[in-house]
C-alpha positions as CSV (number, residue, x, y, z in Angstrom):
1,M,29.0,-43.6,109.1
2,Q,30.9,-40.7,107.5
3,E,31.2,-39.1,104.1
4,A,34.1,-40.3,101.9
5,T,37.1,-38.0,101.9
6,N,39.0,-36.8,98.9
7,I,42.3,-38.5,98.3
8,D,45.0,-37.4,95.8
9,I,45.6,-40.8,94.2
10,L,48.5,-39.6,92.0
11,K,50.3,-38.1,95.0
12,L,50.0,-41.5,96.8
13,Y,51.2,-43.4,93.7
14,F,54.3,-41.3,93.5
15,G,55.0,-41.7,97.2
16,D,55.2,-38.0,98.1
17,P,54.7,-37.1,101.8
18,Y,51.0,-36.8,102.2
19,P,49.8,-33.9,104.4
20,I,46.7,-34.6,106.4
21,T,46.8,-31.2,108.3
22,D,49.5,-28.6,108.5
23,K,51.0,-30.6,111.5
24,I,50.3,-34.2,110.4
25,T,51.9,-35.8,107.4
26,I,52.0,-39.4,106.3
27,Y,55.3,-40.7,105.0
28,Q,55.1,-43.7,102.7
29,P,57.5,-46.6,103.4
30,T,59.3,-48.7,100.9
31,I,59.3,-52.5,100.9
32,Q,62.8,-52.3,102.4
33,D,61.6,-50.0,105.2
34,I,58.9,-52.6,106.0
35,I,61.5,-55.4,106.0
36,D,63.8,-53.4,108.3
37,Y,60.9,-52.6,110.6
38,G,59.6,-56.1,110.6
39,E,56.6,-57.0,108.4
40,N,54.4,-58.5,111.2
41,A,55.2,-55.6,113.5
42,F,54.5,-53.1,110.8
43,F,51.1,-54.4,110.0
44,A,50.2,-54.8,113.7
45,M,51.0,-51.1,114.1
46,L,49.2,-50.2,110.9
47,Y,46.0,-51.9,111.9
48,V,45.8,-49.7,115.0
49,F,45.1,-46.9,112.4
50,I,43.2,-48.7,109.6
51,G,41.4,-51.3,111.7
52,N,37.9,-50.8,113.0
53,T,35.6,-52.1,115.7
54,T,34.5,-55.0,113.5
55,Y,38.1,-56.1,113.0
56,R,38.6,-56.1,116.8
57,R,35.2,-57.3,117.8
58,L,36.4,-60.5,119.5
59,E,39.0,-58.6,121.4
60,L,36.5,-56.0,122.5
61,W,33.9,-58.5,123.4
62,E,36.2,-60.5,125.6
63,N,37.1,-57.3,127.4
64,G,33.5,-56.5,128.1
65,C,32.9,-54.0,125.3
66,D,30.2,-54.4,122.6
67,W,31.7,-53.5,119.2
68,N,28.3,-52.2,118.1
69,K,28.4,-49.5,120.8
70,I,31.8,-48.0,120.3
71,T,32.9,-45.8,117.4
72,D,36.0,-46.5,115.3
73,Y,37.2,-43.0,116.3
74,E,37.0,-43.8,120.0
75,L,38.7,-47.1,119.5
76,F,41.5,-45.4,117.5
77,C,42.0,-42.8,120.3
78,R,42.2,-45.5,122.9
79,L,44.8,-47.6,121.0
80,V,47.0,-45.1,119.2
81,S,47.9,-43.3,122.4
82,L,49.8,-46.4,123.4
83,L,52.1,-46.2,120.5
84,P,55.4,-44.4,121.0
85,P,57.1,-42.4,118.1
86,E,59.7,-45.2,117.5
87,Q,56.8,-47.4,116.4
88,T,54.8,-44.9,114.4
89,G,57.8,-42.9,113.0
90,I,57.9,-45.0,109.8
91,L,54.5,-43.4,108.9
92,F,54.3,-40.2,110.8
93,G,57.9,-39.1,111.5
94,D,58.3,-37.3,114.9
95,L,54.6,-37.1,115.7
96,D,54.1,-38.5,119.2
97,F,50.6,-40.0,119.7
98,T,51.3,-40.7,123.4
99,K,50.8,-37.0,124.0
100,F,47.2,-37.0,122.7
101,K,44.2,-37.1,125.0
102,L,40.6,-37.6,124.2
103,M,38.7,-34.5,125.6
104,P,35.4,-32.7,125.1
105,T,35.2,-30.1,122.4
106,G,33.1,-27.8,124.6
107,V,30.8,-27.2,121.6
108,E,27.1,-27.3,122.5
109,I,25.4,-29.7,120.1
110,D,21.9,-28.6,119.1
111,E,20.3,-31.6,117.6
112,P,16.7,-32.3,118.5
113,E,15.5,-35.7,119.4
114,P,14.1,-37.5,116.3
115,E,10.4,-38.0,116.0
116,G,8.9,-41.4,115.8
117,K,10.4,-44.8,116.4
118,Q,14.0,-45.2,115.2
119,T,15.6,-48.4,113.9
120,A,18.7,-49.8,115.7
121,T,20.8,-48.6,112.8
122,E,19.4,-45.1,113.0
123,K,20.0,-45.0,116.7
124,R,23.6,-46.2,116.3
125,K,24.4,-43.6,113.6
126,R,22.9,-40.8,115.7
127,Y,24.9,-41.9,118.8
128,F,28.1,-42.1,116.8
129,R,27.5,-38.7,115.1
130,L,26.9,-37.0,118.4
131,F,29.8,-38.7,120.1
132,E,32.2,-37.6,117.3
133,A,30.9,-34.1,117.5
134,S,31.3,-33.8,121.3
135,V,35.0,-35.0,121.6
136,T,38.3,-34.4,120.1
137,F,41.8,-36.0,120.3
138,K,44.4,-33.4,121.1
139,D,48.1,-32.9,122.0
140,E,47.7,-29.6,123.9
141,E,51.4,-29.2,124.4
142,H,52.0,-28.9,120.6
143,D,48.5,-27.7,119.7
144,I,47.9,-30.7,117.3
145,E,44.4,-32.0,117.0
146,I,42.9,-35.0,115.4
147,N,39.1,-34.5,115.4
148,A,36.7,-37.0,113.9
149,A,36.9,-35.6,110.4
150,T,40.7,-35.6,110.5
151,Y,40.8,-39.1,111.8
152,H,38.5,-40.4,109.0
153,H,40.6,-38.6,106.3
154,L,43.9,-40.0,107.8
155,V,42.5,-43.5,107.9
156,D,41.1,-43.3,104.3
157,V,44.5,-42.3,103.0
158,L,46.3,-45.1,104.8
159,R,43.8,-47.7,103.6
160,E,44.1,-46.5,100.1
161,M,47.9,-46.5,100.4
162,V,48.0,-50.2,101.3
163,N,44.9,-51.3,99.5
164,I,43.4,-52.7,102.7
165,F,39.7,-51.9,103.5
166,P,38.4,-53.7,106.6
167,K,34.7,-54.6,106.4
168,T,32.2,-52.9,108.7
169,E,29.6,-55.2,110.2
170,Y,27.1,-54.4,113.0
171,T,24.4,-56.5,114.4
172,V,21.6,-56.3,117.0
173,G,20.3,-58.9,119.4
174,K,22.3,-60.8,122.0
175,T,21.9,-64.1,120.3
176,S,23.2,-62.8,116.9
177,K,26.2,-61.2,118.6
178,E,27.0,-64.3,120.5
179,I,26.9,-66.4,117.2
180,I,29.2,-64.0,115.5
181,I,31.7,-64.0,118.4
182,E,31.7,-67.8,118.5
183,E,32.4,-67.8,114.7
184,E,35.3,-65.4,115.4
185,R,36.7,-67.7,118.1
186,T,36.4,-70.7,115.7
187,K,38.3,-68.9,112.9
188,L,41.0,-67.8,115.3
189,A,41.4,-71.3,116.7
190,K,41.6,-72.7,113.2
191,F,44.2,-70.1,112.1
192,T,46.3,-70.7,115.2
193,S,46.1,-74.5,114.7
194,E,47.0,-74.3,111.0
195,N,50.0,-72.0,111.6
196,D,51.2,-73.8,114.7
197,G,53.1,-70.8,116.0
198,R,54.8,-70.1,112.6
199,S,54.8,-66.5,111.5
200,S,53.2,-65.7,108.1
201,S,53.8,-63.0,105.6
202,I,51.2,-60.8,103.9
203,L,53.6,-59.4,101.3
204,Q,55.7,-62.5,100.4
205,P,53.0,-64.3,98.2
206,W,52.3,-61.1,96.3
207,I,56.0,-60.3,95.8
208,S,56.6,-63.9,94.7
209,S,53.7,-63.8,92.3
210,C,54.8,-60.5,90.8
211,V,58.5,-61.3,90.3
212,N,57.5,-64.6,88.6
213,H,55.1,-62.9,86.3
214,P,56.5,-62.3,82.8
215,G,54.9,-58.9,82.6
216,F,56.3,-57.6,85.9
217,K,59.2,-55.1,85.3
218,Y,60.9,-55.2,88.7
219,R,63.4,-57.7,89.9
220,K,63.3,-58.9,93.5
221,D,66.1,-56.6,94.7
222,E,64.7,-53.6,92.8
223,L,61.5,-54.1,94.7
224,R,63.2,-53.1,97.9
225,K,63.2,-49.4,96.8
226,I,59.5,-49.4,95.7
227,Q,57.1,-47.7,98.0
228,I,54.1,-49.7,99.2
229,N,51.4,-48.0,97.2
230,E,53.1,-48.4,93.9
231,F,53.7,-52.1,94.7
232,M,50.1,-52.7,95.8
233,D,48.9,-50.9,92.7
234,S,51.1,-53.3,90.6
235,V,49.5,-56.3,92.4
236,K,46.0,-55.0,91.5
237,R,47.0,-54.0,87.9
238,L,48.4,-57.5,87.2
239,Q,45.2,-59.1,88.4
240,V,43.2,-56.7,86.1
241,Y,45.5,-57.4,83.2
242,E,45.1,-61.2,83.6
243,S,41.4,-61.1,84.0
244,T,41.1,-58.7,80.9
245,H,43.3,-61.0,78.9
246,A,41.2,-64.0,79.8
247,L,38.0,-62.2,78.9
248,L,39.4,-61.1,75.5
249,G,40.6,-64.6,74.8
250,G,37.1,-66.0,75.6
251,A,35.3,-63.4,73.6
252,Y,37.4,-63.9,70.4
253,S,37.3,-67.7,70.7
254,G,33.5,-67.6,70.3
255,F,33.1,-69.9,73.3
256,M,31.8,-67.1,75.6
257,D,28.8,-64.8,75.4
258,S,30.4,-61.4,76.0
259,S,27.3,-59.3,75.3
260,K,26.4,-58.8,79.0
261,I,29.9,-58.0,80.1
262,P,30.6,-54.2,80.5
263,N,32.9,-52.8,77.9
264,E,35.2,-51.4,80.5
265,N,36.1,-54.9,81.7
266,F,37.9,-55.4,78.4
267,D,40.3,-52.4,79.1
268,F,43.2,-53.4,81.4
269,M,44.1,-49.6,81.7
270,R,40.8,-48.9,83.4
271,R,40.5,-47.3,86.8
272,I,40.7,-49.9,89.6
């Protein structure tokens, strides 16, 4: 729905405070910071920022809202204003999202009606574009604004920081929507049944895999001081290393046709 924003990957990797605007900065937590905060609570708070309407479609639907008819920006504004600074401070310091209100920009939008018949996708994109141009999210007391462009940049940085990119999925037709919602209910029921009330961890399987890998340089206690982007990059890099090593082994053994595999796949130092 929006153009990709530029992200300073190196700044993220080294964990420097990441300015979004002159009044909004993202501070990157360490693994220990997340442990102290509470992992499940941290990711629940994080998903208010990085989640989208697809991620919350069951919740929206059961509250009478069609996820296909609300923008990610509007959903963000609704949810983040409920989070006090003591919950968001791990990422945003003293910034108080409860003081922000969604309000009209007052800018007159001069976009003529399109000619001819539009597809459902074209109609949705136009509605979302006009909505995001007509409103802004602002703390008037401190003159801090999160317009749509700022929101998208902020979210892109956070998603890159934790290497989590929720899918976006829209659909048309009442029947199709009801089928998707029923699938969501089934998945939720299965997850609840399998976990039987037990809490689960996102980070623990990755930490365990890394510290037990012979090529991983950090010990468990050393990981406490590592910031989340460096750790997530290590998880990805180990996966790339292992897949590259397997490809090289197969290629040199003569039991695999490597002629159709891109050359970059044999370089474990490639961009990921």
